[in-house]
NURODREN-82704 format. One line per field, with one value per residue (C-alpha): x, y, z; residue number from 1. Coordinates in nm, 2 decimals, padded with zeros to 4 digits. Example, Ala and Ser with C-alpha at 12.3 -4.5 7.8 and 13.67 -1.06 7.14 Angstrom:
# NURODREN-82704
xx = (01.23  01.37)
yy = (-00.45  -00.11)
zz = (00.78  00.71)
i = (1  2)
***
This chain:
# NURODREN-82704
xx = (19.54  19.42  19.58  19.67  19.85  20.02  20.15  20.26  20.46  20.64  20.72  20.85  21.07  21.22  21.27  21.43  21.66  21.77  21.82  22.04  22.24  22.29  22.55  22.75  22.74  22.87  23.16  23.25  23.31  23.61  23.79  24.04  23.94  24.22  24.03  23.69  23.46  23.27  23.18  22.88  22.77  22.77  22.58  22.31  22.27  22.23  21.97  21.77  21.76  21.67  21.39  21.25  21.28  21.20  21.08  20.81  20.66  20.66  20.49  20.23  20.18  20.13  19.94  19.80  19.97  19.98  19.61  19.57  19.80  19.61  19.47  19.26  19.43  19.47  19.54  19.73  19.95  20.02  20.10  20.36  20.50  20.52  20.72  20.96  21.00  21.08  21.33  21.49  21.55  21.69  21.93  22.02  22.11  22.32  22.51  22.59  22.70  22.93  23.08  23.14  23.38  23.42  23.08  23.03  22.73  22.95  23.20  23.50  23.79  23.90  24.24  24.26  23.96  23.90  23.73  23.43  23.35  23.17  22.83  22.57  22.86  22.94  22.71  22.62  22.87  22.63  22.36  22.30  22.18  21.96  21.82  21.74  21.58  21.36  21.27  21.18  20.96  20.81  20.73  20.56  20.35  20.27  20.17  19.88  19.99  20.16  20.40  20.48  20.48  20.72  20.94  21.16  21.23  21.31  21.51  21.71  21.74  21.91  22.17  22.23  22.28  22.47  22.72  22.76  23.03  23.23  23.20  23.33  23.61  23.72  23.71  23.92  24.17  24.18  24.19  24.30  24.30  24.12  23.83  23.84  23.82  23.54  23.35  23.39  23.22  22.94  22.65  22.60  22.26  22.05  22.20  22.20  22.04  22.24)
yy = (01.90  01.62  01.28  01.40  01.71  01.48  01.26  01.57  01.69  01.36  01.40  01.75  01.61  01.35  01.60  01.85  01.59  01.50  01.87  01.93  01.62  01.64  01.91  01.76  01.41  01.56  01.74  01.45  01.22  01.43  01.39  01.11  00.84  00.74  00.50  00.34  00.09  00.02  -00.33  -00.58  -00.50  -00.12  -00.17  -00.39  -00.13  00.15  -00.06  -00.14  00.23  00.33  00.07  00.20  00.58  00.57  00.25  00.14  00.49  00.58  00.25  00.34  00.69  00.58  00.26  00.26  -00.08  -00.23  -00.16  -00.39  -00.17  00.16  00.33  00.65  00.97  01.23  01.59  01.68  01.38  01.50  01.86  01.71  01.51  01.83  01.99  01.69  01.70  02.07  02.03  01.74  01.94  02.23  02.01  01.82  02.14  02.26  01.94  01.94  02.30  02.24  01.92  02.05  01.82  01.60  01.45  01.11  00.87  00.58  00.56  00.72  00.94  01.16  01.32  01.64  01.53  01.77  01.71  01.95  02.06  02.39  02.51  02.22  01.99  02.19  01.98  01.68  01.45  01.31  01.57  01.41  01.10  01.33  01.47  01.12  01.02  01.33  01.22  00.87  01.01  01.26  00.97  00.77  01.07  01.17  00.84  00.67  00.32  00.09  -00.05  00.25  00.49  00.30  00.15  00.46  00.39  00.03  00.10  00.39  00.23  -00.07  00.16  00.37  00.09  -00.11  00.16  00.41  00.22  00.16  00.53  00.64  00.39  00.53  00.88  00.78  00.62  00.93  01.20  01.02  01.23  01.52  01.30  01.16  01.51  01.59  01.28  01.38  01.72  01.62  01.37  01.13  01.23  01.41  01.67  01.56  01.22  01.02)
zz = (08.36  08.13  08.05  07.70  07.85  08.10  07.82  07.62  07.92  07.93  07.55  07.61  07.89  07.65  07.37  07.61  07.73  07.38  07.29  07.59  07.54  07.16  07.15  07.44  07.28  06.96  07.13  07.36  07.06  06.97  07.30  07.35  07.61  07.84  08.07  08.02  08.18  07.86  07.80  07.79  08.14  08.08  07.75  07.92  08.20  07.95  07.75  08.06  08.15  07.79  07.80  08.13  08.05  07.68  07.51  07.76  07.82  07.45  07.37  07.63  07.50  07.14  07.19  07.55  07.60  07.86  07.90  08.21  08.41  08.37  08.67  08.73  08.62  08.90  08.79  09.11  09.06  08.70  08.82  09.07  08.78  08.57  08.85  08.87  08.49  08.49  08.78  08.60  08.28  08.48  08.67  08.36  08.18  08.47  08.49  08.12  08.13  08.43  08.28  07.93  07.75  08.06  08.00  07.84  07.83  07.95  08.23  08.06  08.17  07.88  07.81  08.02  08.23  08.52  08.85  08.86  09.21  09.17  09.06  09.07  09.18  09.49  09.72  09.50  09.34  09.08  09.00  08.66  08.84  09.06  08.73  08.61  08.94  08.90  08.55  08.67  08.95  08.71  08.47  08.74  08.83  08.47  08.32  08.49  08.42  08.67  08.41  08.19  08.48  08.71  08.43  08.46  08.83  08.76  08.45  08.58  08.92  08.76  08.58  08.89  09.14  08.88  08.80  09.09  09.27  08.95  08.86  09.20  09.18  08.85  08.99  09.28  09.04  08.83  09.10  09.42  09.73  09.56  09.50  09.85  09.99  09.75  09.86  10.23  10.18  09.93  09.90  09.61  09.48  09.74  09.98  10.34  10.26  10.00)
i = (1  2  3  4  5  6  7  8  9  10  11  12  13  14  15  16  17  18  19  20  21  22  23  24  25  26  27  28  29  30  31  32  33  34  35  36  37  38  39  40  41  42  43  44  45  46  47  48  49  50  51  52  53  54  55  56  57  58  59  60  61  62  63  64  65  66  67  68  69  70  71  72  73  74  75  76  77  78  79  80  81  82  83  84  85  86  87  88  89  90  91  92  93  94  95  96  97  98  99  100  101  102  103  104  105  106  107  108  109  110  111  112  113  114  115  116  117  118  119  120  121  122  123  124  125  126  127  128  129  130  131  132  133  134  135  136  137  138  139  140  141  142  143  144  145  146  147  148  149  150  151  152  153  154  155  156  157  158  159  160  161  162  163  164  165  166  167  168  169  170  171  172  173  174  175  176  177  178  179  180  181  182  183  184  185  186  187  188  189  190  191  192  193  194)
***
């Protein structure tokens, strides 16, 4: 693998993410929101994540900036990044398929919202976050630049740790004991660890 192919894999990851999400975003706009945690804090967290997973790495891919943070490219590292990118897209697709119209980019509960506990959600409560962690790790492995590579971990990490407690609180309010039972038999992001 070469540095150019490694960058291309990252671009494919981003395009794949967009294609998977596009149809769901279009459908979710039609659904009535009954409860939301949207606001300035949520907007800032989403922008930080977008910057780390999109703006910074694409700036690096197109311009090579920041040059000072570049390090030696390692093909094995890029192959591991490719594996993480592919796993991320598979998991991302499975989560969107399972959620259907229950999905939203922000913390929203929609009219007729259902608690999804099967498929990819059987063991993990937040597999979409798992998919984004895989993206962030894949980005760090694919882009040989200390800033651009690790911007995804910092950017998405800010969103994840800034919103996960609020999301689970909303789900408890919406689904009560059913969500408590679901929490008791699942893990947040990684089975048997977190």
